[in-house]
C-alpha positions as CSV (number, residue, x, y, z in Angstrom):
1,X,4.4,-11.2,-8.3
2,X,5.9,-7.9,-7.3
3,X,7.3,-7.4,-3.8
4,X,6.9,-3.9,-2.4
5,X,8.8,-3.2,0.8
6,X,6.8,-0.6,2.9
7,X,7.9,2.6,4.5
8,X,5.3,4.2,6.7
9,X,6.1,7.8,7.6
10,X,5.0,9.4,10.8
11,X,6.5,12.6,12.1
12,X,9.4,12.2,9.7
13,X,10.2,8.8,11.1
14,X,9.9,5.2,9.8
15,X,7.2,3.5,11.9
16,X,4.9,0.5,12.0
17,X,1.4,0.6,13.5
18,X,-0.4,-2.3,15.1
19,X,-3.7,-2.7,13.2
20,X,-3.6,0.9,12.2
21,X,-3.7,2.2,15.7
22,X,-1.7,5.5,16.0
23,X,-1.3,4.9,19.7
24,X,0.4,1.6,19.1
25,X,3.4,2.5,17.0
26,X,6.9,1.2,16.8
27,X,9.7,3.5,15.5
28,X,12.4,1.8,13.4
29,X,14.4,4.8,12.3
30,X,14.6,8.5,11.6
31,X,16.1,8.4,8.1
32,X,13.5,7.1,5.6
33,X,15.7,8.0,2.7
34,X,18.4,5.5,3.9
35,X,15.8,2.8,4.3
36,X,14.6,3.3,0.7
37,X,18.2,3.2,-0.5
38,X,18.9,0.0,1.4
39,X,15.8,-1.7,-0.1
40,X,17.0,-0.8,-3.5
41,X,20.5,-2.1,-2.7
42,X,19.0,-5.4,-1.7
43,X,17.2,-5.8,-5.0
44,X,13.8,-4.1,-4.6
45,X,12.3,-2.5,-7.7
46,X,9.2,-1.1,-6.1
47,X,8.5,0.9,-2.9
48,X,5.2,1.4,-1.0
49,X,5.1,4.7,0.9
50,X,2.4,5.8,3.3
51,X,2.1,9.3,4.8
52,X,0.4,8.4,8.1
53,X,0.2,12.0,9.2
54,X,-1.4,12.8,5.8
55,X,-3.9,10.0,6.1
56,X,-5.0,11.3,9.5
57,X,-5.0,15.0,8.6
58,X,-6.0,14.9,4.9
59,X,-2.9,16.8,3.6
60,X,0.5,16.0,2.2
61,X,2.5,16.3,5.4
62,X,5.6,14.4,4.2
63,X,5.7,15.8,0.6
64,X,9.3,17.1,0.8
65,X,10.5,13.9,2.3
66,X,8.8,11.8,-0.4
67,X,10.5,14.0,-3.0
68,X,13.9,13.3,-1.4
69,X,13.2,9.5,-1.4
70,X,12.3,9.6,-5.1
71,X,15.4,11.6,-6.0
72,X,17.7,9.3,-4.0
73,X,16.5,6.0,-5.6
74,X,15.5,4.4,-8.9
75,X,12.6,2.7,-7.3
76,X,9.0,2.6,-8.7
77,X,7.4,4.5,-5.9
78,X,3.7,4.5,-5.0
79,X,2.4,6.8,-2.3
80,X,-0.8,7.0,-0.3
81,X,-2.0,9.0,2.6
82,X,-3.8,12.4,2.6
83,X,-4.2,12.7,-1.2
84,X,-7.7,14.2,-1.5
85,X,-7.5,16.8,-4.3
86,X,-6.4,16.8,-8.0
87,X,-3.6,19.3,-7.2
88,X,-2.2,16.8,-4.7
89,X,-2.1,14.2,-7.5
90,X,-0.4,16.6,-9.9
91,X,2.2,17.6,-7.2
92,X,3.0,14.0,-6.3
93,X,3.4,12.9,-9.9
94,X,5.5,15.9,-10.7
95,X,7.7,14.9,-7.8
96,X,8.5,11.6,-9.5
97,X,6.1,9.3,-7.7
98,X,4.8,6.8,-10.3
99,X,1.6,5.7,-8.7
100,X,-0.7,7.7,-6.5
101,X,-3.0,5.8,-4.1
102,X,-6.4,7.3,-3.4
103,X,-7.9,6.1,-0.1
104,X,-10.6,7.9,1.9
105,X,-11.6,10.1,-1.0
106,X,-12.3,7.1,-3.2
107,X,-15.0,6.0,-0.9
108,X,-16.3,9.4,0.0
109,X,-16.3,11.0,-3.4
110,X,-17.0,8.6,-6.2
111,X,-17.4,11.3,-8.9
112,X,-14.0,12.7,-8.2
113,X,-12.5,9.2,-8.1
114,X,-14.0,8.3,-11.5
115,X,-12.7,11.6,-13.0
116,X,-9.2,11.0,-11.7
117,X,-9.1,7.4,-12.9
118,X,-10.3,8.5,-16.4
119,X,-7.7,11.3,-16.5
120,X,-4.6,9.6,-15.0
121,X,-5.2,6.0,-15.8
122,X,-2.7,3.5,-14.4
123,X,-1.0,6.3,-12.4
124,X,-3.9,6.0,-9.9
125,X,-4.4,3.1,-7.6
126,X,-7.1,2.9,-5.0
127,X,-6.4,1.7,-1.4
128,X,-9.2,-0.4,0.0
129,X,-8.8,-0.9,3.7
130,X,-11.1,-3.5,5.2
131,X,-12.1,-4.2,8.8
132,X,-14.4,-7.2,9.2
133,X,-15.2,-7.1,5.5
134,X,-16.2,-3.4,5.5
135,X,-14.3,-0.4,4.1
136,X,-12.5,1.7,6.7
137,X,-11.4,5.3,5.9
138,X,-9.7,8.3,7.5
139,X,-6.6,6.5,8.5
140,X,-8.7,3.5,9.6
141,X,-10.4,5.6,12.2
142,X,-13.9,5.3,10.7
143,X,-15.6,2.1,9.4
144,X,-18.2,2.5,6.7
145,X,-21.1,0.2,5.8
146,X,-19.7,-0.5,2.4
147,X,-18.6,-4.1,1.7
148,X,-15.0,-4.2,0.7
149,X,-15.2,-6.9,-2.0
150,X,-18.2,-5.1,-3.7
151,X,-16.4,-1.8,-3.6
152,X,-13.4,-3.4,-5.3
153,X,-15.7,-4.7,-8.1
154,X,-17.2,-1.3,-8.4
155,X,-13.7,0.3,-8.7
156,X,-13.0,-2.1,-11.6
157,X,-16.1,-0.9,-13.3
158,X,-14.9,2.7,-12.9
159,X,-11.7,1.9,-14.7
160,X,-9.3,1.2,-11.7
161,X,-6.7,-1.4,-12.6
162,X,-4.7,-1.6,-9.3
163,X,-6.1,-1.9,-5.8
164,X,-4.0,-1.9,-2.7
165,X,-6.0,-4.1,-0.4
166,X,-5.3,-4.0,3.3
167,X,-6.8,-6.5,5.8
168,X,-6.7,-4.3,8.9
169,X,-7.1,-7.2,11.3
170,X,-3.9,-8.7,10.0
171,X,-1.8,-5.5,9.5
172,X,1.2,-5.2,11.7
173,X,0.3,-8.4,13.6
174,X,2.6,-10.9,12.0
175,X,-0.3,-13.4,12.0
176,X,-0.3,-14.2,8.3
177,X,-2.7,-13.6,5.4
178,X,-6.2,-14.7,4.5
179,X,-5.4,-16.4,1.2
180,X,-9.1,-17.2,0.5
181,X,-9.9,-13.5,0.6
182,X,-7.2,-12.8,-2.0
183,X,-8.4,-15.6,-4.2
184,X,-11.8,-14.0,-4.2
185,X,-10.4,-10.6,-5.0
186,X,-8.1,-11.9,-7.7
187,X,-11.1,-13.4,-9.5
188,X,-12.2,-9.8,-10.2
189,X,-9.4,-9.6,-12.9
190,X,-7.7,-6.6,-11.3
191,X,-4.2,-6.0,-10.1
192,X,-4.6,-6.7,-6.4
193,X,-1.7,-5.8,-4.1
194,X,-2.0,-7.6,-0.8
195,X,-1.1,-5.5,2.2
196,X,-1.2,-6.5,5.9
197,X,-0.1,-9.6,7.7
198,X,2.6,-11.1,5.4
199,X,4.7,-12.9,8.1
200,X,6.3,-15.8,6.3
201,X,7.6,-17.0,2.9
202,X,4.7,-19.4,2.8
203,X,2.3,-16.4,2.9
204,X,4.1,-15.1,-0.2
205,X,4.0,-18.4,-1.9
206,X,0.2,-18.7,-1.2
207,X,-0.4,-15.2,-2.6
208,X,1.7,-16.0,-5.7
209,X,-0.2,-19.3,-6.2
210,X,-3.5,-17.3,-6.0
211,X,-2.1,-15.1,-8.8
212,X,-1.9,-12.0,-6.7
213,X,-0.3,-9.1,-8.6
214,X,1.8,-7.8,-5.7
215,X,2.5,-8.1,-2.0
216,X,3.5,-5.4,0.4
217,X,5.9,-6.5,3.2
218,X,6.4,-4.3,6.2
219,X,6.8,-5.3,9.8
220,X,8.3,-8.7,8.9
221,X,11.2,-7.0,7.3
222,X,11.7,-4.6,10.1
223,X,11.5,-7.2,12.8
224,X,13.9,-9.5,11.0
225,X,11.3,-12.3,10.5
226,X,11.9,-12.1,6.8
227,X,14.7,-10.8,4.6
228,X,13.9,-8.8,1.5
229,X,16.3,-11.0,-0.5
230,X,14.3,-14.1,0.4
231,X,11.0,-12.4,-0.4
232,X,12.2,-11.4,-3.8
233,X,13.5,-14.9,-4.5
234,X,10.1,-16.4,-3.7
235,X,8.4,-14.0,-6.0
236,X,11.0,-14.8,-8.7
237,X,10.5,-18.5,-8.4
238,X,6.7,-18.1,-8.5
239,X,6.8,-16.2,-11.8
240,X,8.7,-19.0,-13.6
């Protein structure tokens, strides 16, 4: 299982939101590049980046900062937030990001999403954010009537291989993960990256035992509840 430390960008700073609420944010630093470099120094191979301004506004607000992070590390970087057009995808990939996460647009424009999956293949992942089992979009500000698990299955039929699945009710709360949910999703045969709620090494062990492809760790690292080294060790042991 791959461990992806998370850096959420808001107004050029490293922040964490509580259940996706922009009004409930905690600032952890104003040098995202340094955070990325520290994650690499501690053994990380992957990095999950989110442009929170972009997700809310539908544009690449932190593009220059993302480019600096990519240039300053050797990490496999995936980026989500505000990527709504093909030119956005092209720009981000040209900047060195290795996987682009489509979020809101994937639910709102199926034709575009299918075209991008066909054209860019594994360089595209889809972020599926779920609130009470339903897909949420526009920086989690809007909840649709689409069932999240059914949407994941549909994405697989469209050719999507990697899904970043966020359980909004758990995100930023430190309350742990819903392992039964991920067992159900993993049965789809896709690369499911669990996001939101990882609070303990046991959460990671359960995800690994459920054969989850990857796990994003955010607030637990910033609060000191978990260390990146321990997370990586659990993932390494699980893969033996």
